[in-house]
C-alpha positions in Angstrom: 168.1 91.6 -89.9 165.4 93.3 -92.0 164.7 90.1 -93.9 164.4 88.2 -90.6 162.0 90.8 -89.2 160.0 90.8 -92.4 159.4 87.1 -92.1 158.8 87.0 -88.4 156.1 89.7 -88.2 153.3 87.9 -90.0 154.0 84.7 -88.1 153.8 86.4 -84.8 150.6 88.2 -85.8 149.0 84.8 -86.8 150.0 83.3 -83.4 148.5 86.2 -81.5 145.3 85.9 -83.6 145.1 82.2 -82.7 145.6 82.9 -79.1 142.7 85.5 -79.1 140.3 83.1 -80.9 141.3 80.3 -78.6 140.5 82.4 -75.5 137.0 83.3 -77.0 136.4 79.6 -77.8 137.4 78.6 -74.3 134.9 81.0 -72.7 132.0 79.4 -74.6 132.8 75.7 -74.4 135.7 74.5 -72.3 138.9 75.7 -70.6 142.3 75.6 -72.4 145.6 75.5 -70.6 148.7 76.7 -72.4 151.8 74.4 -72.3 155.1 75.7 -73.6 157.3 73.2 -75.4 160.9 73.4 -76.2 161.4 74.4 -79.8 160.4 77.2 -82.1 157.7 79.4 -80.8 155.0 78.8 -78.3 152.3 76.1 -78.7 149.1 75.7 -76.8 147.4 72.4 -75.9 144.0 72.1 -74.2 143.4 70.1 -71.0 139.8 69.0 -70.2 138.4 70.2 -66.9 135.3 67.9 -66.9 134.1 66.5 -63.5 135.2 63.0 -62.8 132.6 60.3 -63.5 130.7 59.0 -60.4 131.0 55.3 -59.6 127.9 53.3 -60.7 127.8 51.5 -57.4 127.5 54.9 -55.6 124.6 55.9 -57.9 122.6 52.7 -57.3 123.1 53.0 -53.5 121.8 56.6 -53.6 118.8 55.6 -55.7 117.9 52.8 -53.3 118.1 55.2 -50.3 115.9 57.8 -52.0 113.4 55.8 -54.1 112.7 52.7 -52.1 111.2 54.5 -49.0 109.0 56.5 -51.3 107.7 53.3 -53.0 107.1 51.7 -49.7 105.0 54.7 -48.5 103.1 54.7 -51.7 102.3 51.0 -51.5 101.1 51.4 -47.9 98.8 54.3 -48.8 97.3 52.4 -51.7 96.8 49.3 -49.6 94.9 51.4 -46.9 92.8 53.1 -49.6 91.9 49.7 -51.2 91.0 48.3 -47.8 88.8 51.3 -46.9 87.1 51.0 -50.3 86.4 47.3 -49.8 85.0 47.8 -46.3 82.7 50.6 -47.6 81.4 48.4 -50.5 80.7 45.5 -48.1 78.9 47.8 -45.6 76.8 49.3 -48.4 75.9 45.8 -49.7 74.9 44.6 -46.2 72.8 47.8 -45.6 71.1 47.4 -49.0 70.3 43.8 -48.4 68.8 44.4 -44.9 67.0 47.7 -45.8 63.3 47.4 -45.8 61.3 49.3 -48.4 59.9 52.6 -47.1 56.1 52.5 -47.2 53.5 55.1 -46.1 49.8 55.6 -46.3 47.9 58.5 -47.8 44.4 59.4 -46.8 41.6 60.3 -49.1 42.5 64.0 -48.7 46.2 63.4 -49.6 47.5 63.5 -46.0 50.5 61.3 -45.4 49.8 58.7 -42.7 52.8 57.9 -40.5 54.1 54.4 -40.2 53.2 52.5 -37.1 54.4 48.9 -36.2 51.7 46.2 -36.3 52.0 45.6 -32.6 50.8 49.2 -31.9 47.1 50.2 -32.0 47.5 52.9 -34.6 43.8 54.0 -34.2 42.2 55.0 -30.9 39.2 53.1 -29.4 36.6 55.7 -30.7 37.7 55.3 -34.3 37.8 51.5 -33.9 34.2 51.5 -32.7 33.1 53.9 -35.5 34.9 51.8 -38.1 33.2 48.6 -36.8 29.7 50.1 -37.0 30.4 51.5 -40.5 31.5 48.1 -41.8 28.6 46.3 -40.2 26.2 48.7 -41.9 27.8 48.0 -45.3 27.9 44.3 -44.7 24.1 43.9 -44.3 22.7 46.5 -46.7 21.9 44.9 -50.1 19.2 44.4 -52.6 18.4 41.7 -55.1 19.5 43.8 -58.1 22.9 45.3 -56.9 24.0 42.8 -54.2 27.2 41.9 -56.2 28.5 45.4 -56.2 27.5 46.2 -52.6 29.0 42.9 -51.3 32.2 43.7 -53.1 32.3 47.2 -51.6 31.6 45.7 -48.1 34.7 43.4 -48.4 37.0 46.4 -48.4 36.6 46.4 -44.6 38.0 42.8 -44.4 41.2 41.0 -44.6 41.5 38.2 -47.1 40.6 35.5 -44.5 37.9 37.8 -43.0 36.3 38.2 -46.5 35.9 34.4 -46.8 34.2 34.3 -43.4 31.9 37.2 -44.4 30.8 35.3 -47.6 29.8 32.3 -45.4 27.9 34.5 -43.0 26.0 36.6 -45.6 25.2 33.8 -48.0 21.9 32.6 -46.4 20.5 36.2 -46.3 21.5 36.9 -49.9 19.8 33.7 -51.1 16.6 34.8 -49.3 16.5 38.4 -50.8 17.3 37.1 -54.3 14.5 34.6 -54.1 12.0 37.0 -52.7 13.3 40.0 -54.7 13.8 42.1 -51.5 15.8 44.9 -50.2 17.8 44.3 -47.0 18.6 47.1 -44.6 20.1 47.2 -41.1 20.2 49.3 -38.0 23.0 49.0 -35.5 23.4 49.7 -31.8 26.5 51.3 -30.4 29.4 48.9 -30.7 31.8 48.1 -27.8 35.3 46.8 -27.5 35.2 43.7 -25.3 38.9 42.6 -25.6 42.3 43.5 -26.9 45.3 41.3 -27.5 48.5 40.8 -29.5 48.5 37.3 -31.0 51.7 36.7 -33.0 52.7 40.3 -32.4 49.7 41.9 -34.1 47.4 44.2 -32.2 43.8 42.9 -32.2 40.5 44.2 -31.0 37.3 42.1 -30.3 34.3 44.3 -31.0 30.7 43.4 -30.4 27.4 45.0 -31.5 23.8 44.2 -32.0 22.0 44.7 -35.3 18.4 44.5 -36.6 17.9 43.4 -40.2 14.9 44.4 -42.2 13.8 42.7 -45.5 11.2 44.4 -47.6 9.8 43.3 -51.0 7.1 44.5 -53.3 4.7 41.7 -52.3 5.8 40.9 -48.8 7.7 42.1 -45.7 9.7 40.0 -43.4 9.6 40.5 -39.7 12.7 42.3 -38.3 15.4 39.9 -37.0 18.0 40.8 -34.3 21.5 39.4 -34.4 24.6 39.7 -32.3 27.7 40.4 -34.4 31.2 39.7 -33.1 34.1 41.2 -35.0 37.8 40.4 -34.6 39.7 43.5 -36.0 43.5 43.5 -36.4 46.3 45.8 -37.6 47.3 45.3 -41.2 50.1 46.9 -43.3 49.3 50.3 -44.8 50.0 49.0 -48.3 46.9 46.7 -47.9 44.7 49.4 -46.5 45.1 53.1 -45.6 43.0 52.5 -42.5 45.7 50.2 -41.2 42.9 48.0 -39.7 40.8 45.1 -41.1 38.2 42.6 -40.0 39.8 39.2 -39.8 36.7 37.3 -38.4 33.0 37.9 -38.3 30.4 35.9 -36.4 26.7 36.5 -36.7 24.3 34.8 -34.3 20.7 35.3 -33.2 20.1 36.8 -29.8 21.0 39.8 -27.6 24.4 41.2 -27.0 26.1 40.0 -23.8 
């Protein structure tokens, strides 16, 4: 009996130690279930408690239900954003193509002159009359030495077509003062607006005045000559002149104003 107890004691202690270590191991990783077999002693075998594997078909169906609606919503949002961006780019291109450049005039004192359409007067009648008399005074005041400069300055009052008409009107007088080495001066009577119109959508004034031309030289003096001057003045773009008005036609004829 003593011999049997002597041999059984260590064995039982080893089995108890194994059971203790097995319980610690099971707490960290996986559960163990003891199974008692017939035979000498007790033996322990583990049984896995892992969750069963889900069917692949079930996973795919769930993915379809959750992911596909999100993809559809994302595609719709992106399509709307692209459409809005395209419309905005087209609208910007159309506006840029149809946009006219912004222009404005600046007076001699630096004052900004507001834009006015060409079918509007822009200047009042008193300023039109004053401008006409000023331009007529410049157009007929020259001398045989400086006539090129003074004629060029006088052309600032005219449009391009009006300047050509002015050259034709002044040429006989310039030829006379150059030949006789004279100085030509002029006096003007108050001008008057005799008509207004809008040919081709451009506001136009017809102004008439009477002038007296004097030609004096070192050796002779010409008798004063009276002429009637008819001016056609029209609106012009401010980028051509800050006045916004230019003489498009000039007609000089002897006689008295009507």
